[in-house]
BAFI-3210 file (N, C-alpha, C; in Angstrom, 3 decimals, decimal comma, padded with zeros to 6 digits):
// residues 176
n [1|2|3|4|5|6|7|8|9|10|11|12|13|14|15|16|17|18|19|20|21|22|23|24|25|26|27|28|29|30|31|32|33|34|35|36|37|38|39|40|41|42|43|44|45|46|47|48|49|50|51|52|53|54|55|56|57|58|59|60|61|62|63|64|65|66|67|68|69|70|71|72|73|74|75|76|77|78|79|80|81|82|83|84|85|86|87|88|89|90|91|92|93|94|95|96|97|98|99|100|101|102|103|104|105|106|107|108|109|110|111|112|113|114|115|116|117|118|119|120|121|122|123|124|125|126|127|128|129|130|131|132|133|134|135|136|137|138|139|140|141|142|143|144|145|146|147|148|149|150|151|152|153|154|155|156|157|158|159|160|161|162|163|164|165|166|167|168|169|170|171|172|173|174|175|176]
n.u [095,679|095,617|092,896|090,815|087,749|085,379|082,477|080,045|077,387|075,859|074,980|077,431|077,973|078,366|077,860|078,250|080,961|082,231|081,448|082,744|085,436|085,675|085,286|087,490|089,590|090,033|091,759|094,277|095,613|096,362|098,115|101,497|103,009|102,442|099,416|097,327|094,018|091,614|088,388|085,443|082,220|079,211|076,119|074,008|071,201|069,245|071,252|073,715|077,010|080,110|083,509|086,777|090,171|093,187|096,430|099,756|102,279|103,697|101,739|098,835|095,446|092,264|088,742|085,286|081,806|078,267|075,058|071,648|071,714|073,751|075,306|075,432|076,808|079,277|080,070|080,286|082,293|084,479|084,754|085,560|088,009|089,408|089,681|091,315|093,639|094,445|094,969|097,060|099,012|099,494|100,710|103,000|104,224|104,911|106,989|109,038|111,793|112,510|111,170|111,402|110,525|111,416|110,771|111,415|113,871|116,098|116,713|118,050|119,024|119,446|120,521|119,781|120,781|119,032|118,366|118,466|116,898|116,529|116,198|115,082|116,130|114,975|116,354|115,546|116,233|115,522|114,594|113,780|111,675|111,428|108,468|105,222|103,198|100,545|100,736|102,279|100,490|098,621|100,223|100,830|098,322|097,879|099,779|098,994|100,149|101,244|103,010|105,058|107,932|109,428|110,876|110,462|109,344|109,509|111,242|113,313|114,014|114,058|111,028|108,564|105,551|102,736|100,046|097,477|095,721|093,086|092,617|093,484|096,303|099,786|102,751|106,188|108,830|112,034|113,610|114,852]
n.v [090,120|091,930|093,567|094,319|095,525|095,509|096,861|096,126|097,258|097,311|098,673|099,891|098,260|098,352|096,162|093,974|094,381|094,043|091,432|089,982|090,595|089,490|086,784|086,335|086,441|083,937|082,727|083,578|081,855|079,808|080,919|081,697|084,006|087,573|088,349|089,333|090,180|090,451|091,353|091,069|092,037|091,601|092,317|090,935|091,156|088,828|087,424|087,008|087,666|086,600|087,145|086,200|086,918|085,792|086,627|085,907|084,607|082,971|082,013|082,207|082,421|081,981|082,372|082,006|082,515|082,209|082,938|083,117|084,678|087,027|086,625|083,814|083,280|084,422|082,766|080,241|080,743|081,311|078,882|077,277|078,495|077,963|075,179|075,006|076,328|074,662|072,292|073,114|073,790|071,288|069,955|071,503|070,923|068,255|068,448|069,788|070,322|071,390|073,898|076,334|078,502|080,441|082,738|084,633|085,787|086,835|088,606|088,422|089,961|089,273|089,946|088,542|087,841|086,905|086,029|088,750|090,046|091,485|089,855|089,637|087,798|086,848|085,932|084,024|083,332|080,786|079,209|075,938|073,385|069,964|068,234|066,695|066,122|066,945|068,814|070,697|071,597|072,818|074,846|076,284|077,242|078,855|080,922|081,833|081,562|080,763|078,735|076,432|075,605|072,797|070,296|066,904|064,895|062,129|061,276|063,061|064,939|067,830|069,322|070,814|072,375|073,335|075,471|074,825|076,592|075,795|075,243|072,846|070,928|070,663|068,651|068,785|066,633|065,217|062,563|059,418]
n.w [114,437|111,514|110,168|107,433|106,409|103,882|102,481|100,082|098,218|100,496|103,630|105,866|108,888|112,335|113,930|112,181|111,591|114,127|114,613|112,567|113,182|115,767|115,156|113,500|115,273|116,294|114,537|115,116|116,823|115,136|113,322|113,184|112,706|112,213|110,487|107,715|107,098|104,614|104,174|102,352|102,192|100,623|098,878|096,532|094,837|096,276|097,424|099,868|100,168|101,311|101,395|102,112|102,466|103,551|104,299|105,052|107,293|105,525|103,764|101,683|101,761|100,418|100,487|099,709|100,018|099,593|100,821|102,032|104,248|105,870|108,197|108,398|106,028|106,618|108,765|107,465|105,554|107,221|108,550|106,412|105,838|108,207|108,045|105,765|106,655|108,773|107,351|105,684|107,605|108,759|106,626|106,399|108,827|108,451|106,689|108,064|108,186|105,673|105,043|103,775|101,269|098,682|096,245|093,297|094,015|092,735|089,766|086,549|083,545|080,154|076,840|073,748|070,472|067,645|064,420|063,558|065,445|068,625|071,600|074,927|077,683|080,719|083,678|086,403|089,704|091,969|095,074|096,004|097,447|098,604|097,725|097,298|094,327|094,669|096,751|095,454|093,497|095,163|096,321|094,010|093,307|095,511|095,255|092,861|090,249|086,870|086,568|088,476|090,231|091,646|093,842|093,435|095,998|096,056|093,953|094,128|092,208|090,089|089,156|086,970|087,281|085,478|084,348|082,094|079,439|079,484|082,110|083,173|084,482|083,780|083,844|083,958|083,947|084,628|082,762|083,733]
ca.u [095,520|095,172|091,682|090,134|086,418|084,792|081,065|079,583|075,927|075,281|075,396|078,397|077,336|079,309|077,596|078,938|082,405|082,682|081,217|083,835|086,690|085,672|085,455|088,847|090,542|090,344|092,816|095,568|096,300|096,877|099,150|102,625|103,442|101,320|098,713|096,409|092,764|090,779|087,035|084,513|080,836|078,397|074,761|073,564|069,795|068,924|072,428|074,661|078,294|081,245|084,782|087,858|091,519|094,157|097,807|100,743|102,832|104,100|100,631|097,719|094,264|091,071|087,504|084,120|080,565|077,058|073,836|070,572|071,940|075,147|076,003|075,730|077,851|080,536|080,428|080,694|083,587|085,524|084,968|086,368|089,364|090,043|090,061|092,450|094,820|094,875|095,531|098,347|099,937|099,876|101,676|104,261|104,836|105,499|108,227|109,555|113,191|112,686|109,958|111,676|110,276|111,619|110,756|111,730|114,942|117,015|116,439|119,130|118,507|120,437|119,996|120,215|120,483|118,636|117,709|118,413|115,970|117,052|115,227|115,577|115,874|115,015|116,756|115,014|116,791|114,563|114,881|112,620|111,728|110,791|107,043|104,527|102,532|099,333|101,117|102,742|099,284|098,062|101,098|100,693|097,046|097,996|100,512|098,271|101,057|100,967|103,931|105,619|109,096|109,579|111,570|109,569|109,818|109,771|112,385|114,321|114,401|113,348|109,873|107,864|104,107|102,201|098,603|097,026|094,697|091,769|092,493|094,162|097,696|100,814|103,916|107,431|109,732|113,163|113,609|116,073]
ca.v [090,062|093,192|093,262|095,383|095,052|096,325|096,588|096,443|097,218|097,097|099,710|099,389|098,023|098,060|094,795|093,051|094,558|093,396|089,993|089,445|090,716|088,486|085,462|086,218|086,317|082,526|082,295|083,988|080,710|078,955|081,627|082,023|085,371|088,484|088,103|090,380|089,640|091,354|090,804|091,792|091,632|092,242|091,829|090,980|090,734|088,172|086,675|087,659|087,066|086,904|086,708|086,497|086,604|085,896|086,479|086,020|083,341|082,238|081,416|083,054|081,564|082,702|081,615|082,810|081,765|083,034|082,350|084,097|085,446|087,461|086,001|082,410|083,299|084,676|081,553|079,187|081,119|081,177|077,444|076,812|079,008|077,231|073,866|075,188|076,669|073,452|071,367|073,649|073,693|069,884|069,650|072,156|070,184|067,031|068,800|070,832|070,647|072,115|074,701|077,647|078,688|081,829|082,937|085,983|086,311|087,620|088,625|088,863|090,158|089,125|090,191|087,515|088,176|085,762|086,457|090,217|090,570|091,416|089,305|089,648|086,619|087,192|084,767|084,121|082,342|080,415|078,081|075,069|072,381|068,697|068,102|065,849|066,864|067,565|070,014|071,673|072,190|073,708|076,011|077,067|077,945|079,883|082,074|082,226|081,634|079,814|077,613|076,266|074,732|072,117|069,015|065,798|064,259|060,704|061,072|064,063|065,627|069,083|069,245|072,070|072,225|074,509|075,481|074,989|077,622|075,227|075,047|071,611|071,096|069,872|068,405|068,504|065,962|064,619|061,104|058,755]
ca.w [113,002|110,943|109,418|106,701|106,025|102,830|102,235|098,729|098,091|101,816|104,561|106,836|110,171|113,411|114,386|111,271|111,761|115,359|114,458|111,751|113,925|116,838|114,553|112,962|116,375|116,544|113,637|115,652|117,430|114,069|112,574|114,046|112,439|111,937|109,229|107,303|106,572|103,833|104,161|101,493|102,429|099,589|098,652|095,141|094,873|097,547|097,870|100,768|099,813|102,186|100,820|103,046|102,002|104,639|103,822|106,124|107,778|104,324|103,035|101,300|101,676|099,995|100,554|099,369|100,129|099,507|101,369|102,159|105,471|105,915|109,321|108,067|104,999|107,316|109,508|106,535|104,983|108,234|108,761|105,278|106,030|109,305|107,525|104,859|107,445|109,484|106,363|105,264|108,734|108,907|105,573|106,730|109,940|107,915|106,015|108,937|107,900|104,419|104,881|103,201|099,849|098,289|094,812|092,835|094,828|091,920|088,336|085,680|082,203|079,102|075,505|072,821|069,081|066,827|063,194|063,545|066,448|069,982|072,545|076,301|078,506|082,137|084,455|087,754|090,619|092,994|095,955|096,009|098,500|098,219|098,014|096,338|093,255|095,205|097,486|094,467|092,904|096,173|096,421|092,784|093,411|096,545|094,737|091,653|089,115|085,793|086,698|089,807|090,215|092,926|093,832|093,760|097,234|095,820|093,059|094,469|090,979|089,858|088,264|086,708|087,164|084,808|084,141|080,715|079,265|079,805|083,552|083,571|084,866|083,089|084,681|083,236|084,860|083,915|082,558|084,147]
c.u [094,982|094,023|091,169|088,825|085,839|083,350|080,726|078,073|075,224|075,806|076,380|077,738|078,411|079,114|078,308|080,454|082,907|082,506|082,369|085,150|086,776|085,904|086,875|089,900|090,924|091,450|094,199|096,332|096,879|098,062|100,255|103,040|102,243|100,716|097,770|095,180|092,007|089,416|086,174|083,124|079,973|077,040|074,447|072,183|069,502|070,109|073,323|075,991|079,363|082,494|085,889|089,175|092,468|095,538|098,748|101,204|103,157|102,962|099,580|096,529|093,056|089,862|086,337|082,883|079,390|075,868|072,764|070,735|073,433|075,919|076,339|076,799|079,221|080,994|080,947|082,072|084,708|085,785|085,823|087,823|090,104|090,508|091,280|093,733|095,349|095,544|096,921|099,383|100,400|100,902|103,023|104,973|105,506|106,864|108,951|110,973|113,381|111,499|110,213|111,416|110,499|111,604|111,096|112,884|115,923|116,621|117,690|118,555|119,648|119,766|120,615|119,840|120,170|117,866|117,461|117,364|116,621|115,947|115,867|115,184|116,019|115,282|116,299|115,600|115,784|115,143|113,623|112,792|111,079|109,323|106,429|103,743|101,290|099,654|101,604|101,554|098,681|098,899|100,963|099,392|097,123|098,722|099,939|099,217|100,657|101,928|104,524|106,751|109,245|110,403|110,583|110,142|110,176|111,045|113,540|114,883|113,526|112,238|109,289|106,398|103,579|100,717|098,312|095,978|093,311|091,593|093,133|095,623|098,579|102,004|105,096|108,368|110,842|113,028|114,934|116,506]
c.v [091,410|092,892|094,499|094,812|096,044|095,890|097,008|096,245|096,917|098,210|099,123|099,345|097,696|096,639|093,783|093,158|093,844|091,884|089,352|089,491|089,714|087,090|085,264|086,070|084,859|082,010|082,683|082,815|079,765|079,589|082,074|083,487|086,275|088,226|089,268|089,726|090,741|090,698|091,690|091,208|092,365|091,575|092,010|090,349|090,106|087,404|087,539|086,934|087,552|086,306|087,148|086,031|086,832|085,675|086,736|084,650|082,408|081,520|082,469|082,146|082,428|081,789|082,561|081,927|082,734|082,248|083,438|084,993|085,779|086,774|084,534|082,334|083,520|083,426|080,455|079,488|080,916|079,715|076,855|077,254|078,251|075,852|073,978|075,493|075,441|072,464|071,827|073,518|072,251|069,497|070,294|071,446|068,914|067,306|069,913|071,259|071,501|073,001|076,076|077,635|080,157|081,889|084,384|086,597|087,148|087,512|089,111|088,978|090,036|089,392|089,180|087,950|086,903|086,291|087,973|090,791|090,427|090,944|089,308|088,354|087,052|085,921|084,982|082,998|082,057|079,329|077,240|073,994|071,087|068,677|067,153|066,733|067,584|068,851|071,102|072,361|073,188|074,988|076,905|077,858|079,073|081,121|082,572|082,486|080,618|078,641|077,603|075,253|074,115|070,855|067,941|065,046|062,791|060,489|062,005|064,747|066,856|068,869|070,633|071,748|073,487|074,339|075,716|076,094|077,104|074,928|073,761|071,896|070,201|069,746|068,069|067,887|065,297|063,104|060,568|058,973]
c.w [112,534|109,984|108,704|106,161|105,022|102,619|100,812|098,673|099,413|102,722|105,563|108,212|111,204|113,935|113,504|111,438|113,004|115,291|113,679|112,516|115,062|116,291|114,021|114,056|116,632|115,641|114,143|116,257|116,375|113,341|113,518|113,917|112,195|110,556|108,954|106,684|105,841|103,678|103,272|101,735|101,407|099,480|097,169|095,088|096,230|098,117|098,741|100,601|100,787|101,557|101,754|102,433|103,173|104,043|104,984|106,541|106,619|103,622|102,731|101,070|101,368|100,136|100,310|099,503|100,040|100,028|101,391|103,373|105,577|107,041|109,032|106,977|105,637|108,064|108,583|105,952|105,998|108,590|107,645|105,441|107,124|108,838|106,608|105,633|108,175|108,535|105,934|106,372|108,948|107,849|105,864|107,870|109,452|107,304|106,766|108,566|106,667|104,142|104,287|101,704|099,561|096,778|094,518|093,635|094,015|090,459|087,617|084,282|081,219|077,768|074,557|071,419|068,319|065,629|063,194|064,494|067,819|070,907|073,928|076,987|079,956|082,922|085,889|088,590|091,712|093,882|096,012|097,058|098,007|098,641|096,999|095,371|093,777|095,963|096,539|093,794|093,886|096,296|095,193|092,806|094,436|096,033|093,427|090,484|088,065|085,804|088,090|089,719|091,600|092,742|094,245|094,959|097,015|095,012|093,344|093,217|090,786|088,835|088,072|086,494|086,512|084,560|082,663|080,651|079,615|081,287|084,049|083,876|084,004|084,007|083,787|084,247|084,058|083,816|083,072|085,546]
res [m|q|t|s|i|t|f|k|n|i|d|s|s|e|n|l|k|t|y|v|q|d|k|l|k|r|f|d|k|f|l|d|n|p|a|e|a|n|v|v|l|s|v|e|k|f|r|h|i|a|e|v|n|i|s|g|d|r|l|t|i|n|s|k|d|e|t|n|d|m|y|s|a|i|d|i|v|l|d|k|l|e|a|q|i|k|k|n|k|q|k|l|r|k|r|r|g|n|s|n|i|r|t|n|s|a|f|n|e|q|t|v|s|a|d|d|e|d|a|k|i|i|i|e|n|i|e|y|k|p|m|d|i|e|e|a|v|m|q|m|d|l|v|n|d|n|f|f|v|f|t|d|a|k|t|d|k|v|n|v|l|y|r|h|k|d|g|n|y|g|l|i|q|p|i|g]
***
């Protein structure tokens, strides 16, 4: 796993670097493909904050924790990450046959005239897979988008999940 460690408001320490790298090695057995880990270790007043972002193997997982001790913050964050990776891998195993998700594969641009104004419509082609609503929410949070297109595993129809400005989710689904 490729690892980058950043220190904020704290002196860089070889002990912390080796500690984090040794702890991150245990994630190699969970990830099939090469992954990249970005670790940010910071101190704000008396709080020691550890934030880890792992991207690769078709997933992006983020976790952050703060305690009074940097080593315990690192341990807690990595435990959270391990739980998230295991949960995600189990869901992918359930849907082994349809595990390909590709977004942003092609963009087409068209110009439309309406009321003497030229407006551009950007057409985006995507591939989607069957999943339940909970998994769609998780995937949308992982890619950090405002909407997510998926096929409902129960009804086998295309749905659109979107995020409201207040943080709640909306679901657009066909009738019939």
